[in-house]
C-alpha positions, 0 to 999 in steps of 0.5 A, spaced: 451 326 918 449 323 910 456 320 909 457 316 903 462 312 900 468 314 895 474 310 891 479 312 896 474 314 903 467 316 906 464 323 904 460 327 909 455 332 906 455 339 910 451 345 909 454 353 911 448 356 915 445 363 912 449 368 916 443 372 918 442 365 924 441 367 931 446 361 932 452 359 929 451 364 923 455 362 917 458 355 921 458 349 916 455 344 920 451 337 918 443 337 917 439 338 923 434 342 927 430 342 934 425 336 935 418 338 935 411 336 937 410 333 929 415 329 930 411 325 935 405 321 935 402 314 935 400 315 927 408 316 926 410 310 930 407 306 925 410 308 920 417 307 923 422 301 920 425 297 925 426 301 931 420 302 937 419 308 941 421 304 947 428 301 944 430 309 942 428 312 948 433 306 952 438 309 947 437 316 949 436 315 957 429 318 956 422 316 959 418 316 953 418 320 946 425 317 943 423 315 938 421 323 935 429 324 934 430 319 929 423 322 926 426 329 927 432 327 924 429 324 918 425 330 917 430 336 918 435 332 912 429 332 908 427 340 909 434 343 909 437 336 904 432 334 900 433 327 902 429 323 905 431 316 909 425 312 907 423 306 903 417 304 899 414 298 898 419 294 896 424 295 902 428 299 897 430 308 899 426 312 895 429 314 888 429 321 885 433 318 879 427 321 874 425 329 873 418 327 875 420 324 881 425 330 883 420 334 882 414 331 885 419 331 892 422 337 891 415 340 892 413 335 897 420 337 901 418 345 901 410 343 903 413 339 909 419 344 911 412 350 911 407 345 915 402 344 909 404 337 908 406 332 915 411 327 913 406 321 916 402 325 910 407 324 904 409 317 907 401 314 906 401 319 899 407 316 897 406 308 901 413 309 904 416 307 911 421 312 915 428 308 915 430 310 922 432 302 923 438 306 918 440 310 923 445 311 928 446 315 935 453 318 935 454 322 941 450 327 946 452 334 947 450 340 951 451 347 950 455 350 956 452 353 963 453 361 962 452 361 954 446 365 952 443 360 948 443 352 951 442 346 947 441 339 948 443 336 941 443 328 940 448 327 933 446 321 928 449 318 922 446 314 915 449 312 910 446 317 904 440 313 899 444 312 893 439 315 888 438 322 891 443 328 891 442 333 897 442 340 896 441 347 901 436 350 901 437 357 900 434 359 906 436 356 913 442 354 909 446 358 903 451 353 900 453 345 901 459 340 899 461 333 900 467 333 903 472 327 906 472 328 914 480 329 914 480 334 909 474 337 912 478 338 919 484 340 914 480 346 912 476 348 918 484 349 922 486 353 916 480 357 917 477 355 911 471 353 913 467 355 920 466 350 925 463 349 933 467 344 936 461 339 936 462 339 928 469 338 929 468 332 934 463 329 930 468 330 924 473 327 928 469 320 930 468 319 922 475 321 920 479 314 921 473 310 918 474 308 910 467 306 908 460 309 910 458 302 912 464 302 917 463 309 920 455 307 921 457 300 925 462 304 929 457 308 931 452 302 932 458 300 937 458 306 941 451 304 944 449 310 949 454 315 949 456 319 955 454 327 955 459 332 953 458 338 956 464 343 956 465 348 961 467 356 960 473 358 962 473 365 965 478 370 967 479 374 973 474 379 970 469 374 968 470 375 961 470 368 957 477 366 954 476 360 952 473 352 953 474 346 957 472 339 954 472 334 959 477 331 957 481 337 960 485 336 966 483 342 967 476 340 967 474 336 974 477 342 978 473 348 975 465 349 978 
């Protein structure tokens, strides 16, 4: 979740998935994707600023390789939204304020997405370090047992770099917008923006906060999120009739 400040609220950047997507087609989501092999390795670990693999793995409660989740979040934000959470040799976020930088990094974005350029190669070429320390772990969602496609998904939040403007890629995503969490929730309730439950829940986390720093700090205070594993509700004929979440009284009595 990339967030930014407005005079009276915060906004979060959202993308609409293509209607041909196998999962969550047409839904509004945050930039993201899976952790790939290219997101791990000592070369990348050395380019990460402010967090070690051991620290990341401890937060995720995995034996090792946790830092790859933060790297994947950075890579996916760059590929899907054109935002690069990386700092230059002066410690400042990459600026895309001038046309030359916009063109250069736009080409790099597509090269990284197509596998012609690795994130590590981009960082070395541009003398950048990945700002993993700016990204806070917010929540952990696991798809209900019984779904055909299941995901084990971690959500993160970070303040968007000031001199970069996100934009959907017109491939995996077909539209994008900055929107306040409260407005997004209201539009989802009206049916204007289609969303899946984890997206709505994470918007509800953002909604009380009036600054991006406050939202990121609230995420930091969570520490290690409790995994959320909803359960499918079935009728007597075995058809799915709904989803039950852990805070529902029915949850504990369900198989």
